[in-house]
VOGU-3710 file (C-alpha; in Angstrom, 3 decimals, decimal comma):
1> xxxxxxxxxx> 98,639/113,472/108,017  97,657/111,872/104,738  98,472/108,185/104,762  99,394/106,778/101,407  99,681/103,181/100,251  98,448/103,106/96,676  97,949/101,955/93,078  98,321/99,910/89,995  98,800/102,502/87,278  99,908/102,845/83,695
11> xxxxxxxxxx> 103,476/103,996/83,209  104,368/106,052/80,157  107,933/107,341/80,328  109,413/109,314/77,491  112,996/108,587/76,506  115,673/110,730/78,161  119,000/111,669/76,669  120,502/113,455/79,666  123,530/111,680/81,107  123,224/110,673/84,775
21> xxxxxxxxxx> 124,678/113,124/87,266  127,194/111,812/89,794  125,666/110,448/92,996  125,840/112,501/96,170  128,662/111,561/98,547  127,721/108,625/100,740  128,318/110,456/104,017  124,678/110,728/105,073  122,418/108,356/106,984  121,989/104,823/105,685
31> xxxxxxxxxx> 119,291/104,450/103,057  115,817/103,608/104,314  113,870/101,283/101,981  111,231/103,190/100,044  108,447/100,867/101,204  109,121/101,927/104,803  107,872/105,396/103,867  104,995/104,577/101,532  103,864/100,949/101,923  104,766/100,017/105,466
41> xxxxxxxxxx> 102,978/97,003/106,887  103,690/98,307/110,406  101,563/101,439/109,847  99,345/102,263/112,839  97,606/105,487/113,850  94,304/107,174/114,776  93,753/105,291/118,060  90,277/105,991/119,467  88,527/104,856/122,624  84,866/103,852/122,397
51> xxxxxxxxxx> 82,200/106,106/123,945  81,614/103,642/126,810  85,353/103,432/127,514  85,646/99,649/127,053  87,155/99,295/123,585  89,916/100,673/121,430  90,126/100,915/117,637  92,794/102,187/115,271  93,966/102,132/111,659  96,615/99,561/110,729
61> xxxxxxxxxx> 97,714/97,454/107,783  96,068/94,145/106,917  96,707/92,344/103,665  98,572/95,301/102,194  95,847/97,884/102,832  94,761/99,984/105,782  91,622/99,150/107,728  90,152/99,357/111,235  91,609/97,148/113,978  89,911/96,862/117,377
71> xxxxxxxxxx> 90,155/95,220/120,801  88,720/95,382/124,282  90,833/97,404/126,677  90,822/94,523/129,154  91,897/91,881/126,604  94,664/91,223/124,108  92,771/89,714/121,162  92,655/92,021/118,125  89,928/91,980/115,500  90,056/93,412/111,983
81> xxxxxxxxxx> 87,243/94,961/109,944  86,998/93,487/106,463  85,833/96,385/104,292  85,430/94,128/101,222  87,274/96,812/99,268  90,740/96,943/97,731  91,146/100,565/98,842  92,658/101,652/102,113  90,843/103,653/104,767  92,133/106,979/106,038
91> xxxxxxxxxx> 90,101/107,373/109,244  86,981/106,297/111,160  84,836/107,086/114,224  83,142/104,902/116,808  79,371/104,811/116,656  77,674/105,873/119,866  76,767/102,252/120,706  80,514/101,438/121,161  80,026/98,342/119,006  79,984/99,649/115,460
101> xxxxxxxxxx> 82,419/101,887/113,594  81,748/104,361/110,821  84,164/105,201/108,037  84,142/106,967/104,684  85,575/105,831/101,372  85,462/106,780/97,700  85,936/104,723/94,558  89,243/104,945/92,706  89,872/108,501/93,835  86,663/110,060/92,493
111> xxxxxxxxxx> 86,115/111,933/95,822  82,472/110,826/95,999  82,775/109,598/99,578  80,265/107,111/100,949  79,657/106,521/104,666  79,837/102,878/105,759  78,995/101,183/109,061  80,770/98,001/110,192  80,090/95,805/113,216  83,035/94,836/115,453
121> xxxxxxxxxx> 81,061/91,782/116,585  80,687/90,663/112,960  83,876/92,069/111,423  83,817/89,830/108,336  80,320/90,831/107,287  80,166/93,358/104,428  79,798/96,897/105,823  76,566/98,724/105,017  76,706/101,742/102,701  74,451/104,214/104,490
131> xxxxxxxxxx> 74,151/106,531/101,488  74,374/104,281/98,406  73,846/106,998/95,820  76,270/107,192/92,880  77,755/110,556/92,010  77,008/112,084/95,422  79,203/112,773/98,439  78,202/111,878/102,011  79,705/112,864/105,353  79,062/112,304/109,048
141> xxxxxxxxxx> 77,434/115,420/110,435  76,828/114,354/114,047  77,023/111,404/116,385  73,997/111,493/118,690  75,055/110,941/122,317  71,561/109,932/123,435  70,889/107,527/120,557  73,283/104,722/119,651  71,117/103,468/116,808  71,147/106,604/114,661
151> xxxxxxxxxx> 73,571/109,133/113,220  73,145/112,395/111,298  74,597/112,214/107,797  74,919/114,972/105,252  74,433/114,186/101,582  75,593/116,642/98,978  73,329/117,225/96,050  74,792/116,175/92,681  77,655/118,440/91,541  77,341/120,755/94,554
161> xxxxxxxxxx> 78,734/121,101/98,061  75,266/121,927/99,410  74,002/119,187/101,723  70,706/117,949/103,081  70,727/116,252/106,497  69,295/112,833/107,291  68,847/110,816/110,458  70,012/107,324/109,496  69,350/104,050/111,276  72,620/102,140/111,551
171> xxxxxxxxxx> 70,917/98,744/111,568  68,357/99,089/108,805  69,829/101,974/106,803  66,449/103,737/106,948  66,798/107,489/106,327  64,577/110,277/107,648  65,080/113,865/106,445  66,146/116,339/109,144  67,019/119,500/107,207  66,451/120,271/103,543
181> xxxxxxxxxx> 68,812/122,641/101,807  67,045/125,303/99,780  70,238/125,805/97,790  71,922/128,409/99,967  73,006/126,656/103,207  76,760/126,155/103,314  77,020/124,662/106,819  74,554/123,074/109,240  75,389/123,384/112,952  73,985/120,633/115,166
191> xxxxxxxxxx> 74,280/119,780/118,859  75,132/116,446/120,502  71,455/115,504/120,604  71,255/115,737/116,823  69,202/118,932/116,714  69,871/121,643/114,151  70,739/124,764/116,117  72,250/127,088/113,550  73,436/127,359/109,984  75,666/129,422/107,740
201> xxxxxxxxxx> 73,733/130,631/104,727  74,853/132,361/101,565  73,197/135,735/100,994  75,076/136,691/97,846  78,383/136,110/96,074  80,363/137,841/98,832  78,110/137,679/101,886  77,157/134,886/104,259  75,260/134,881/107,521  75,429/132,742/110,630
211> xxxxxxxxxx> 71,811/132,244/111,697  70,241/130,554/114,712  66,987/128,628/114,800  64,427/130,273/117,086  61,904/127,723/118,291  59,510/130,326/119,671  58,991/131,946/116,270  59,879/128,900/114,168  62,221/131,048/112,130  65,884/131,776/111,465
221> xxxxxxxxxx> 67,521/134,818/113,052  70,797/136,357/111,880  73,627/136,497/114,432  76,674/137,370/112,302  77,262/138,702/108,823  80,411/137,341/107,194  82,147/138,695/104,129  83,955/136,577/101,540  87,159/136,265/103,593  85,507/135,715/106,977
231> xxxxxxxxxx> 84,974/132,199/108,276  83,249/130,688/111,291  83,934/127,065/112,239  81,840/125,671/115,108  83,750/123,594/117,654  81,068/123,055/120,311  78,312/124,452/122,493  78,349/125,519/126,114  76,591/123,111/128,483  73,403/125,187/128,523
241> xxxxxxxxxx> 73,421/125,533/124,697  73,222/129,307/125,123  76,584/129,954/123,501  78,515/128,538/120,575  82,287/128,193/120,460  83,676/129,299/117,111  87,025/129,649/115,421  86,556/132,802/113,376  88,276/135,816/111,874  85,097/137,893/111,881
251> xxxxxxxxxx> 86,157/141,535/112,207  89,831/140,619/112,633  92,914/139,584/110,662  93,668/136,242/112,366  91,368/133,463/113,470  90,650/133,295/117,179  88,612/131,064/119,477  85,520/133,027/120,485  82,352/132,487/122,494  79,220/133,586/120,617
261> xxxxxxxxxx> 76,104/134,265/122,684  73,293/132,782/120,588  70,690/135,053/122,177  72,434/138,395/121,661  75,122/137,705/119,074  77,779/139,110/121,419  81,263/137,644/120,946  83,979/137,206/123,569  87,507/136,227/122,572  88,744/133,210/124,525
271> xxxxxxxxxx> 92,129/132,871/122,830  94,055/134,508/120,015  97,667/134,130/118,936  99,893/137,141/118,200  101,424/135,665/115,043  99,224/132,987/113,512  95,655/131,761/113,306  94,074/129,558/115,911  93,457/126,564/113,668  91,771/124,049/115,951
281> xxxxxxxxxx> 90,231/123,673/119,394  88,555/121,013/121,547  85,537/121,664/123,788  84,378/119,414/126,627  81,038/117,774/125,871  80,336/117,633/129,611  81,259/121,111/130,882  80,921/122,904/127,555  84,230/124,672/128,247  87,297/124,711/125,987
291> xxxxxxxxxx> 89,987/122,177/126,760  92,696/123,378/124,376  93,245/125,650/121,369  96,033/125,189/118,816  98,017/127,646/116,740  100,981/126,876/114,497  103,345/129,853/114,127  106,272/127,459/113,576  106,029/124,585/116,055  102,594/123,924/117,505
301> xxxxxxxxxx> 101,599/126,393/120,227  98,928/124,771/122,427  96,906/126,829/124,908  95,511/124,455/127,536  92,391/125,771/129,266  92,247/122,538/131,240  95,427/122,759/133,321  95,150/119,132/134,425  95,130/117,926/130,818  98,193/120,011/130,023
311> xxxxxxxxxx> 99,988/118,670/133,105  99,142/115,068/132,215  100,643/115,509/128,755  103,719/117,517/129,746  105,956/114,526/130,643  105,525/112,838/127,258  106,000/116,074/125,316  109,324/117,145/126,878  112,166/117,751/126,228  112,172/117,892/122,411
321> xxxxxxxxxx> 109,789/120,051/120,347  106,517/118,223/119,867  102,862/118,632/119,078  99,741/117,027/120,490  96,545/115,804/118,845  93,568/114,842/120,986  92,159/111,873/119,105  89,221/110,829/121,285  87,495/110,843/124,679  85,037/108,420/126,184
331> xxxxxxxxxx> 81,664/109,876/127,143  82,750/110,354/130,763  85,892/112,162/129,556  87,943/110,041/131,905  89,812/108,209/129,149  91,464/109,978/126,237  93,664/108,885/123,368  96,360/111,309/122,271  99,030/111,498/119,616  102,347/113,099/120,528
341> xxxxxxxxxx> 104,069/113,907/117,264  107,540/115,092/116,390  109,466/115,602/113,184  110,749/112,023/113,307  107,598/110,121/114,210  104,781/109,877/116,719  103,622/108,005/119,812  100,051/107,175/120,802  98,859/107,038/124,401  95,777/106,123/126,384
351> xxxxxxxxxx> 95,431/108,658/129,177  93,405/108,041/132,351  92,538/111,541/133,515  91,404/110,312/136,914  94,516/108,341/137,881  96,858/110,298/135,563  98,202/106,990/134,245  99,486/106,847/130,672  99,601/103,702/128,567  101,641/103,549/125,376
361> xxxxxxxxxx> 99,434/102,203/122,590  101,816/102,355/119,670  104,619/104,127/117,871  104,524/105,230/114,257  105,928/102,803/111,742  108,973/104,997/111,100  110,171/104,726/114,731  112,817/102,018/114,110  114,520/104,360/111,643  114,411/107,542/113,740
371> xxxxxxxxxx> 118,200/107,871/113,927  118,330/108,072/110,118  115,746/110,845/109,892  116,528/114,545/109,654  115,471/117,436/111,847  112,787/119,757/110,490  113,620/123,340/111,462  111,271/126,330/111,288  112,577/129,245/109,229  111,510/132,818/108,631
381> xxxxxxxxxx> 112,650/134,977/105,716  111,722/138,316/104,177  110,137/138,499/100,739  111,387/141,045/98,226  108,363/143,248/98,957  108,651/143,011/102,734  106,344/140,164/103,764  107,452/137,695/106,430  107,512/134,203/104,904  107,574/131,254/107,271
391> xxxxxxxxxx> 108,340/127,680/106,438  110,539/124,680/107,198  113,992/123,451/106,225  115,092/119,837/106,436  118,800/119,133/105,879  119,975/115,535/105,342  121,656/113,827/108,270  125,416/114,414/108,205  125,256/117,084/105,515  124,824/120,283/107,562
401> xxxxxxxxxx> 127,308/123,058/106,827  127,863/122,204/103,168  125,798/122,994/100,054  123,692/120,020/98,973  121,142/119,364/96,236  117,773/120,754/97,320  114,118/120,156/96,538  111,771/123,112/96,864  108,596/121,277/97,932  105,528/123,453/97,276
411> xxxxxxxxxx> 102,255/122,759/99,098  98,937/122,604/97,281  95,866/124,739/97,691  96,964/127,433/97,417  94,649/127,968/100,410  96,532/125,531/102,626  99,893/125,461/104,413  102,781/123,313/105,558  103,003/122,373/109,246  105,897/121,153/111,358
421> xxxxxxxxxx> 106,003/117,424/112,075  106,792/114,123/110,423  106,205/113,981/106,668  106,985/110,816/104,716  107,770/112,664/101,446  110,042/115,159/103,247  111,990/112,514/105,140  112,198/110,293/102,065  113,784/113,127/100,085  116,142/113,999/102,938
431> xxxxxxxxxx> 117,213/110,365/103,263  118,058/110,373/99,549  120,436/113,283/100,164  118,327/116,346/99,393  117,680/119,358/101,562  113,951/120,083/101,521  112,661/123,656/101,625  108,969/124,330/102,321  107,750/127,922/102,070  104,318/129,097/103,193
441> xxxxxxxxxx> 104,024/131,567/100,343  101,405/134,316/100,197  97,922/132,769/99,777  98,810/130,175/102,416  96,404/129,910/105,311  97,397/130,172/108,951  98,933/133,641/109,018  95,960/135,950/108,765  93,649/137,432/106,179  96,038/140,102/104,896
451> xxxxxxxxxx> 98,703/137,503/104,119  96,229/135,412/102,133  94,821/138,405/100,269  98,325/139,485/99,229  97,981/136,693/96,633  94,983/138,076/94,756  95,688/137,464/91,041  99,367/136,897/91,792  99,770/133,462/90,176  103,169/133,263/88,457
461> xxxxxxxxxx> 103,877/136,676/89,934  104,347/137,548/93,622  103,315/134,038/94,723  106,138/132,629/92,641  108,516/135,388/93,734  108,072/134,141/97,305  109,303/130,694/96,256  112,264/132,119/94,361  113,110/134,286/97,366  113,182/131,102/99,436
471> xxxxxxxxxx> 115,596/129,456/96,995  117,806/132,563/96,994  117,896/132,456/100,797  118,882/128,781/100,802  121,697/129,427/98,338  122,928/132,537/100,163  123,048/130,712/103,507  125,037/127,829/102,050  122,273/125,229/102,305  121,661/124,616/98,605
481> xxxxxxxxxx> 123,971/123,944/95,692  122,720/126,544/93,161  123,288/124,135/90,264  121,200/121,375/91,834  117,837/122,771/92,918  114,621/120,999/91,939  111,029/122,164/92,334  108,267/119,689/93,180  104,673/119,887/94,354  101,125/118,592/94,060
491> xxxxxxxxxx> 97,976/120,365/92,840  98,804/124,086/93,127  102,329/122,873/93,915  102,313/121,084/90,553  101,330/124,336/88,854  104,129/126,098/90,751  106,529/123,476/89,394  105,434/124,227/85,835  105,725/127,965/86,517  109,224/127,405/87,863
501> xxxxxxxxxx> 110,375/125,646/84,693  108,630/128,044/82,284  108,948/131,462/83,980  112,268/130,995/85,813  113,903/128,135/83,872  117,404/129,177/84,874  116,750/128,546/88,590  115,883/124,842/88,581  117,775/121,749/87,449  114,532/119,755/87,043
511> xxxxxxxxxx> 110,922/119,621/88,228  108,278/117,139/89,421  104,653/118,107/88,751  102,043/116,063/90,645  98,392/116,545/89,610  99,083/120,174/88,667  97,195/122,534/86,400  98,929/123,838/83,302  96,388/126,475/82,269  94,384/128,691/84,613
521> xxxxxxxxxx> 91,823/129,119/81,837  91,142/125,434/81,167  91,244/124,722/84,920  88,414/127,149/85,596  86,445/126,138/82,524  86,429/122,558/83,825  85,642/123,589/87,407  81,910/123,990/86,800  81,575/120,199/87,005  83,482/119,927/90,300
531> xxxxxxxxxx> 81,415/119,520/93,467  82,824/122,559/95,336  82,307/125,040/92,486  78,965/126,234/93,862  80,730/127,430/97,027  84,154/128,453/95,835  83,439/130,261/92,590  83,542/133,714/94,267  87,030/132,894/95,578  88,226/131,838/92,134
541> xxxxxxxxxx> 86,740/134,991/90,621  88,625/137,056/93,191  91,975/135,249/93,270  92,160/133,951/89,678  89,658/135,961/87,652  86,541/135,378/85,566  87,315/133,517/82,339  84,251/135,107/80,731  85,867/138,551/80,981  88,331/139,085/78,089
551> xxxxxxxxxx> 90,794/141,068/80,204  90,829/138,394/82,937  91,162/135,607/80,406  94,125/137,304/78,718  95,871/137,803/82,057  95,281/134,194/83,107  96,669/132,980/79,798  99,794/135,033/80,489  100,069/133,258/83,866  99,680/129,774/82,371
561> xxxxxxxxxx> 102,729/127,521/81,822  100,953/125,787/78,928  101,583/128,765/76,666  105,271/128,907/77,616  106,263/125,280/77,006  108,993/126,446/74,632  110,738/128,204/77,552  111,487/124,959/79,404  115,209/124,189/79,598  115,392/121,352/82,131
571> xxxxxxxxxx> 113,860/117,857/82,511  110,342/117,499/83,877  108,433/114,576/85,390  104,615/114,829/85,259  102,311/112,516/87,268  98,505/112,540/87,254  95,571/110,440/88,440  93,216/109,411/85,654  90,147/109,843/87,884  91,095/113,249/89,272
581> xxxxxxxxxx> 87,874/115,319/89,539  89,667/118,350/90,973  92,402/119,005/88,420  91,459/117,024/85,326  94,012/114,798/83,612  93,592/117,100/80,609  95,805/119,615/82,428  98,759/117,241/82,318  97,920/115,744/78,924  97,980/119,134/77,224
591> xxxxxxxxxx> 101,190/120,222/78,971  103,011/117,020/78,040  101,805/117,329/74,419  103,015/120,935/74,238  106,398/120,025/75,699  106,916/117,086/73,388  105,808/119,216/70,470  108,519/121,713/71,414  111,117/118,942/71,671  111,463/119,167/75,459
601> xxxxxxxxxx> 112,420/116,390/77,840  109,398/115,155/79,806  108,464/111,879/81,500  104,768/111,144/82,108  103,163/108,723/84,574  99,384/108,205/84,668  97,880/106,400/87,671  94,868/104,760/86,076  92,790/104,116/89,200  93,651/107,116/91,363
611> xxxxxxxxxx> 92,446/110,689/91,643  93,852/113,845/93,196  96,538/112,262/95,357  94,288/110,594/97,959  95,836/107,220/97,276  93,797/104,231/98,336  95,107/101,225/96,408  98,167/99,196/97,424  101,176/100,169/95,344  100,280/103,661/94,079
621> xxxxxxxxxx> 102,524/105,803/96,219  105,243/103,169/96,084  105,242/103,221/92,285  105,022/106,996/92,135  107,877/107,634/94,529  110,072/105,033/92,864  109,715/106,995/89,639  110,420/110,253/91,496  113,438/108,707/93,215  115,023/107,613/89,933
631> xxxxxxxxxx> 114,201/110,903/88,213  115,789/113,033/90,938  118,809/110,750/91,239  119,402/111,107/87,496  118,934/114,849/87,238  119,844/116,149/90,703  122,495/113,679/91,813  120,924/112,252/94,954  120,859/108,654/96,098  118,578/105,867/94,977
641> xxx> 117,632/102,714/96,824  115,425/101,245/94,113  116,570/98,059/92,377
//
């Protein structure tokens, strides 16, 4: 779950002439203050036990921003890491020495993450930047179980997603090269001892290979050949290092958990789901066997290989629908921290797998307001061309059985998806009186290769039809008031918002575009400077097109809202981060200029020290959602709790 606190930004709102719509009837749950959702000082999550099993650390609020808190398991005193930064942290890991913690942070949303190390015994000392190189992106590749003083860190070369590996001393910051990227390695695969065992290498625009390192011949040997749509994510090795556990869709439609013999290349399926992809799995670092594999057809569907672990968690999961996240284990795998999440919050536990005792560590900050939150229900509908579309519907408390204003909330990506669980934006909208519809439209991940590929070059076409089919379903079933439907989304969801108001302007009463692209052509022309372009260009060529080809360019222009600004009939709110390296601010600037030039009603908010929605500064999300709250209340008729 993305945690947002966020920013001081520049507000530029155009004048609006539309008269306010009447407020929704006050027969729903009591209003929850907006800061409870987006700037809550009781925020706590990501509890992790140290490798030696003596300490606990987690993310919580301190001074209006999120940072690492820690304590000994046998004591009550809590310490706080001072990051000497005004930006919040999102997550962290314990170093192998059980004393230091590692975390990653960018600057003002530029996505150039740096890896920092902080000492829990000197929490006020400035953390050390282990890769202090401007314009480059670092990540933690591997904690080394046998060496508490070092860690493997990947460092992307400038303007690429191709990384070299370094062994870094946590005390001195000294770096020693481990693996140099010749310009074609997409993924390095390392074991718990910090040794490079395998890699995924690009062999052409549409071919990659999973290769193993053969010590006897000092050479790389191919194990699997992957095409453009096939993926292989390593999740662990067997105890003897003779097999690799992968989540892959090699030779199949849906991702499965498989065991790959690194000597022969033979694959054995350990778990597959009949409806959806296996999206995650956890492997024991002691036995080398899988503990659990997760799929998400609607609710989470967890397959426990370790029956004892499943039994230990069963009492805290029942009786309501829930999901589980395994957050950490100590090295002995006796202690584990787990998150049990539901649609109205989460609980965090320390589990002793030897005694089967469970200790409640914390509840999510929304817990005191659970009775005011709405249920999130899985749905399944049929698209106009026969595809099964899955998603989620959230109806405001006390409003079931009657048409209400609705927000169609479109996820980004488009190679992503919505999951069931607690979402601050969803529950915020529901508390303001709106039903919230989330559709995993074609192109979404999680439902197999064929479903994703059904979106090839279907921007503003079949992909948008799926969203409109969802709205039609909500109206036909009496959920949505057809005169009060808004569309809102971030990134691709922002583009979908612009498509909604320019291609189907009669459907929506208003729209909220967050960090969205307005032109497929200018988006791709600017992509060459983005760090993932070196990897993802073949996907963009396939799903969007090649802007250098006249026929592709003409089609993409026809799919771009920018060239249809005159078609807009309803009010629009546009929000963008000035430092967004993914979708440049130009995309919103040019759309707002075109709309104002056509005499259309548009409000524009620029967050001056944020990027592509990964808010890190206190106040950003609060300011953004206050603007959204007032905009929707004015044009859709929901409630507002802002002063």
